DORONU-611360 format. One record per residue (C-alpha): z, y, x. Coordinates in steps of 0.001 Angstrom, whole numbers, padded with zeros to 6 digits, always signed. Layout:
ZYX
...
This chain:
+000000+000000+000000
-001014+003321+001408
+001063+006435+001081
-000688+009704+000462
+000935+012556+002353
+002124+015341+000150
+001634+018992+000909
+004882+020915+001497
+005789+023316-001260
+004663+026915-000922
+008292+028063-000722
+008675+026261+002652
+006253+028604+004354
+007930+031217+006520
+007948+034657+004995
+007071+037855+006809
+009511+039872+004690
+012538+039399+007014
+010494+040487+010027
+009271+043619+008273
+012773+044383+006980
+014286+044131+010457
+011553+046278+011939
+012066+049004+009340
+015884+048897+009447
+016229+049026+013216
+013519+051655+013641
+015252+053936+011131
+018629+053222+012714
+017283+054064+016169
+015891+057387+014951
+019112+058243+013116
+021270+057493+016155
+019081+059709+018347
+019196+062568+015839
+022943+062301+015330
+023591+062216+019074
+021431+065303+019637
+023153+067166+016807
+026633+066203+017979
+025783+067216+021549
+024666+070661+020412
+027808+071113+018290
+030015+070060+021205
+028204+072517+023453
+028823+075310+020924
+032480+074300+020807
+032678+074606+024599
+031022+078018+024414
+033417+079110+021682
+036351+078126+023878
+034799+080220+026655
+034533+083251+024356
+030813+082977+023402
+029697+083440+019799
+028681+080176+018160
+025649+081641+016354
+024738+084234+018979
+021237+082782+019295
+020633+082483+015541
+021671+080246+012684
+018640+077935+012611
+019760+075864+015581
+023270+075506+014228
+021922+074497+010816
+019747+071791+012379
+022671+070395+014373
+024916+070361+011295
+022205+068606+009291
+021687+065928+011943
+025417+065331+012316
+026824+065681+008799
+023914+064140+006884
+022332+061863+009466
+025729+060572+010615
+026811+059020+007282
+023327+057596+006773
+023484+055966+010212
+026926+054534+009414
+025763+053065+006101
+022638+051545+007629
+024628+050277+010625
+027170+048537+008376
+024337+046937+006413
+022736+045637+009604
+026093+044535+011038
+026830+042326+008026
+023396+040770+008257
+024014+039939+011919
+026557+037309+010903
+023538+034986+010423
+022157+033383+013639
+018497+034142+012746
+019348+037844+012577
+021023+037788+015993
+018082+035894+017473
+015492+038312+016061
+013356+040319+018454
+013845+043534+016468
+017632+043457+016968
+017272+042803+020680
+014685+045570+021096
+016843+048062+019219
+019962+047343+021235
+018213+047271+024618
+016229+050392+023738
+019171+052503+022584
+021349+051391+025522
+018598+052317+027982
+017836+055670+026343
+021541+056542+026184
+021980+055599+029843
+019027+057734+030957
+020086+060795+028924
+023801+060530+029721
+023278+059769+033403
+020795+062605+033898
+022936+065104+031992
+026209+064243+033741
+024627+064289+037201
+022952+067605+036359
+026331+069025+035348
+027958+067747+038539
+025159+069178+040705
+025274+072549+038893
+029034+072692+039350
+028473+072863+043108
+026889+076306+042730
+029076+077391+039814
+026216+077414+037296
+026740+076910+033560
+027409+073227+032859
+028559+073175+029226
+025261+072045+027695
+024662+069294+030238
+028292+068180+029981
+028217+068072+026172
+024978+066078+026190
+026327+063678+028787
+029619+063072+026967
+028016+062368+023570
+025333+060074+024947
+027872+058309+027150
+029828+057462+023976
+026619+056154+022380
+025982+054026+025470
+029543+052666+025552
+029513+051685+021866
+026183+049886+022043
+026999+048343+025399
+030110+046787+023809
+027935+045248+021104
+025453+044034+023710
+027960+042455+026088
+031248+041789+024309
+030801+041347+020578
+029982+038149+018705
+026841+039807+017328
+025064+040346+020627
+021344+039449+020537
+020136+036026+021569
+016888+037334+023084
+015889+039567+026008
+018813+038470+028207
+019466+040771+031147
+016821+043296+030100
+019221+046220+029756
+020771+045433+033144
+017367+045335+034819
+016204+048612+033263
+019496+050330+034066
+019346+049102+037646
+015821+050423+038076
+016878+053812+036702
+019822+054002+039070
+017716+052888+042024
+015108+055581+041384
+017790+058290+041065
+019640+057114+044146
+016502+056845+046251
+015264+060295+045276
+018646+061896+045900
+019063+060196+049265
+015601+061259+050435
+016270+064832+049342
+019686+064978+051055
+018375+063547+054330
+015392+065914+054182
+017656+068972+053953
+019807+067713+056808
+016733+066931+058892
+015109+070295+058220
+018331+072031+059224
+018539+070037+062458
+014840+070347+063368
+013894+073804+062088
+017286+075475+062027
+019327+076601+059049
+017505+079932+058747
+014058+078347+058421
+015082+075235+056473
+016634+076957+053458
+016099+080455+052086
+018774+081780+049692
+021791+079493+049261
+023375+077912+052377
+021735+074668+053419
+024811+072596+052603
+024621+073566+048927
+021286+071836+048423
+022413+068883+050522
+025585+068485+048458
+023648+068665+045195
+021215+066023+046432
+024148+063899+047564
+025567+064038+044025
+022329+062561+042695
+022212+059964+045475
+025787+058779+044919
+025448+058848+041132
+022230+056847+041242
+023731+054294+043625
+026770+053877+041350
+024532+053295+038324
+022447+050809+040286
+025473+048915+041590
+027049+048768+038138
+023972+047213+036575
+023095+045040+039568
+026514+043487+040167
+028763+044143+037184
+026124+043721+034463
+024530+040745+036199
+021136+042222+037019
+020961+040095+040174
+021155+036942+038043
+018309+037907+035710
+015468+035390+035949
+013003+036828+033463
+009425+038110+033832
+010708+041683+033505
+013215+041101+036318
+010421+039735+038506
+008206+042726+037729
+011045+045140+038529
+011867+043338+041764
+008266+043248+042992
+007000+046492+041463
+009960+048760+042247
+011959+047114+045029
+009144+045643+047102
+006119+047775+046212
+008005+051057+045873
+010097+050528+048999
+007094+049426+051042
+005010+052392+049887
+007783+054864+050706
+008259+053291+054131
+004548+053284+054963
+004009+056894+053903
+007079+058082+055785
+006309+056106+058942
+002653+057101+058958
+003445+060778+058480
+006064+060656+061242
+003574+059096+063645
+000943+061666+062662
+003309+064563+063421
+004259+063074+066781
+000619+062544+067751
-000209+066116+066816
+002666+067372+068963
+001246+065421+071884
-002502+066089+071694
-003194+068618+068896
-001341+071946+069113
-003859+073888+067025
-001062+074989+064659
+002282+076558+065566
+005027+074072+066426
+007279+075010+063450
+004367+074372+061109
+003682+071030+062778
+007332+070017+062405
+007577+070901+058694
+006634+067386+057369
+008782+065550+059922
+012151+065583+058116
+010777+064424+054720
+008762+061719+056471
+011728+060356+058423
+013911+060468+055305
+011325+058575+053255
+010881+055971+055986
+014636+055382+056371
+015501+055209+052657
+012355+053284+051734
+013011+050826+054561
+016531+050151+053292
+015266+049579+049746
+012471+047347+050977
+014606+045215+053315
+017291+044714+050666
+014827+043542+048022
+013031+041291+050515
+016356+039514+050923
+016696+039211+047155
+013132+037907+046949
+013949+034905+049130
+016171+033500+046404
+013533+033714+043675
+010894+031259+042531
+007890+030576+044732
+005566+032472+042381
+007733+035608+042562
+007924+035350+046351
+004151+035071+046496
+003773+038127+044279
+006042+040135+046584
+004031+039076+049624
+000735+039956+047967
+002089+043346+046846
+003095+044141+050436
-000273+042954+051693
-002110+045078+049138
-000250+048287+050039
-000782+047668+053762
-004460+046929+053133
-004927+050231+051294
-003309+052103+054199
-005453+050305+056765
-008706+050777+054862
-007933+054447+054261
-007264+054919+057961
-010538+053235+058920
-012467+055482+056546
-010776+058597+057923
-011471+057516+061522
-015183+057027+060753
-015210+060419+059030
-013607+062068+062060
-015988+060418+064522
-018984+061579+062504
-017474+065065+062408
-017743+065259+066193
-021541+065023+065829
-021737+068015+063497
-020861+071681+063724
-017342+071908+062284
-016423+074525+059740
-014296+077490+060768
-010732+076401+061415
-011571+072679+061107
-010732+070320+063994
-011839+066679+063902
-008888+065760+066120
-006444+066350+063285
-008505+064117+060984
-008803+061475+063683
-005074+061416+064327
-004387+061025+060613
-006696+058018+060436
-005217+056453+063558
-001693+056865+062186
-002625+055125+058963
-004293+052219+060779
-001466+051804+063309
+001114+051622+060523
-000869+049633+057944
-002702+047042+060053
+000357+045301+061596
+002097+045132+058231
-001024+043679+056621
-001269+041062+059378
+002399+040175+058956
+002169+039879+055142
-001274+038288+054779
-001046+035958+057815
-004782+035394+058253
-004232+032716+060934
-002492+030482+058373
-005276+030806+055803
-006127+027114+056252
-002840+026065+054655
-003832+024014+051548
-000840+025222+049547
-001795+028853+050118
-005433+028221+049231
-004479+026648+045886
-002030+029390+044853
-003161+031125+041671
-001710+034457+042768
-003764+034365+045976
-006978+033720+044042
-006278+036556+041615
-005422+038859+044518
-008685+038061+046323
-010784+038605+043220
-009046+041886+042334
-009315+043292+045865
-012941+042269+046192
-013803+043659+042754
-012136+047029+043315
-013615+047361+046802
-017085+046478+045561
-016899+049022+042717
-015683+051774+045070
-018413+050891+047572
-021115+051063+044891
-019890+054418+043596
-019673+055772+047142
-023200+054562+047837
-024430+056449+044781
-022656+059590+045994
-024300+059252+049399
-027682+058787+047758
-027212+061868+045595
-026227+064042+048546
-029103+062685+050599
-031750+063485+047989
-030119+066800+047102
-030198+067879+050755
-033812+066782+051229
-035030+068455+048046
-033183+071729+048707
-034131+071839+052378
-030536+072562+053456
-029197+071489+056810
-025953+069661+057514
-026734+066319+055869
-024340+064403+058126
-021512+066802+057384
-022021+066286+053634
-022094+062485+053738
-019566+061705+056482
-016560+061456+054109
-018209+059061+051614
-019832+057185+054497
-016424+056533+056036
-015147+055321+052670
-018217+053087+052304
-017627+051478+055690
-013953+050804+054897
-014519+049379+051422
-017495+047358+052655
-015345+045706+055310
-012578+044995+052796
-014960+043585+050188
-016836+041453+052727
-013696+039975+054250
-012008+039097+050974
-015198+037680+049471
-015547+035430+052517
-011938+034266+052220
-012403+033593+048501
-015509+031478+049143
-013790+029562+051943
-010847+028826+049664
-013129+027531+046927
-014954+025241+049318
-011724+023932+050812
-010113+023272+047437
-013265+021604+046073
-013453+019397+049147
-009882+018206+048699
-010190+017413+044965
-011509+013792+045305
-008602+012808+047540
-006149+014488+045235
-007620+012855+042152
-007414+009427+043742
-003694+009740+044261
-002844+011651+041127
-001171+008680+039557
+001386+008479+042321
+004430+010711+041829
+006078+012060+044958
+009751+011971+044119
+010641+014057+047128
+008434+016921+046024
+009379+016614+042362
+007381+015334+039374
+003743+016366+038971
+004132+018520+035874
+002089+021542+034908
+004229+023029+032130
+007736+022300+030833
+009046+023204+027384
+012844+023252+027441
+014482+022780+024021
+018163+023626+024338
+020958+025661+022804
+022019+029079+024097
+022822+029372+027805
+019842+027498+029185
+018879+030010+031892
+020376+027909+034751
+018385+024890+033562
+015213+027005+033459
+015774+028133+037055
+016457+024544+038160
+013298+023258+036462
+011169+025923+038124
+012563+025083+041539
+012292+021324+040939
+008780+021101+039507
+007106+024390+040383
+005792+024392+036809
+005811+027147+034196
+008901+026733+031987
+009104+027849+028355
+012603+028075+026883
+012883+027304+023142
+016423+028002+021924
+017878+025502+019434
+019862+026755+016443
+021328+023387+015404
+023284+022563+018561
+025880+024286+020703
+025194+025098+024332
+025830+022054+026535
+024830+022512+030154
+023510+019310+031770
+024044+018653+035455
+021130+018958+037908
+021303+015204+038483
+020768+014560+034755
+017644+016709+034789
+016272+014925+037861
+016960+011492+036345
+015270+012461+033070
+012125+013599+034882
+012012+010605+037205
+008541+009073+036992
+007379+011556+034330
+004105+013395+034931
+001475+015139+032891
+000142+018512+031965
+003016+019244+029569
+006495+017777+029206
+009068+018583+026513
+012658+018405+027781
+015231+018165+024978
+018913+018803+025759
+021274+017482+023110
+024549+018922+021949
+026433+016492+024221
+024389+017442+027279
+022059+014433+027149
+018550+015040+028473
+015351+013481+027126
+011910+014040+028680
+008854+013572+026435
+005359+013874+027977
+002893+015325+025463
-000805+016118+025446
-002444+019386+024499
-003982+019119+021059
């Protein structure tokens, strides 16, 4: 007897109404909180001014009316809507919704940025005795907003189940940017004072005033960064956003700051040695900012390189490729400038122009960028099969070749236009008009040709090794971990350590699906290894039970 499958009732289909409701509720709540905070900050500022003897409505009644409206009308509305949302959050699906997580992370980050900027502005203005009431009022109100929402995010039983560590990562990036900028500014003022003298370095206030204000920003930014990195657990975050922040800000930003500072320092020193066409004080003007950028950027870069060593192989590869890309840009730019300067020696220079200055700039860029590129890219180890098969390396090669080829084609068109324009108009000085794009064409041509050759060599090498690999695909190397392409982890809350272990064990992409029917039970690393023993395939589902048991199920893509 055959059984005919029945179609599930229409009521079993998931409804979009809860998603829309959450989106509307949390968007309105976000707007109301921002309006109430702005209104309360303005009222607090007016209260400070009243205490100082200033009229509350001296600048007109419209501003006061707006602040009262935001606070006295928007405030109760925000409370009512917040209570409604809070009661709903007793249900696990509400806490695990993306809208709730986005609202909480967004308002915490906005409050941190506004409060941190306002309070540091007030502290810096206090050094010179400027008016600080408005900045202080804004900082106090938004700090209260941050503290309330941070309690919900970290301590309450209604904290979101999604976007773990996102607020800590964003707050750490904000603090790092503030601290880096303040440190560079403070060291620049000190360096200018030491190199140029106090009279030339700062006009107006004494030099120590600006240095102290910059130090306030540097210390405040470092405190914010440390709080989010250590206390809030930003260093433990193992999410795509954390990887992007680590590579994009820590590695890429630190490397770029170091390269620019080091290259500029070398350029100034070379000009002092062989190119005294400008007065010495003018030559020394960029030296202090360059040294400051190199020192601070180097510290940021070295620290995050150490952090990078503890991340997954894919994140480490991304950091290496980011460093290689920045160094490659510096080297290629230097080569183009050197070609431009050499061609300039064959032409009649314009008044006041000296090809030596251009040549020294190009040499500085090459001397700084080329060794770093060699260190990061390691061209002598290009025959390593693991490097050739890396997806990040292939994407990097294609992107670099594509960008270089496009720039070369555009530059070639520019050269052609200037060539025909000069011939048709009968003007002289063709070489002087095309030397800059010609230098760029040479540099981008070299970059495109090299990376295209490496890409082709990688393809040939990988294709040549495929038969041998296919013949032994059925054998699982237990020492290197199971041959798995993608892992889907099905587990209760708290599965981030298991995700990190799976990535390190298999090298595969891991998707984490959070269960709602079982409590968090953390299996031991040995249990995970035993469950994956002998399992291979393109996709494996790993189910962790409520008692910590682990079951591995190989599945096929449909």
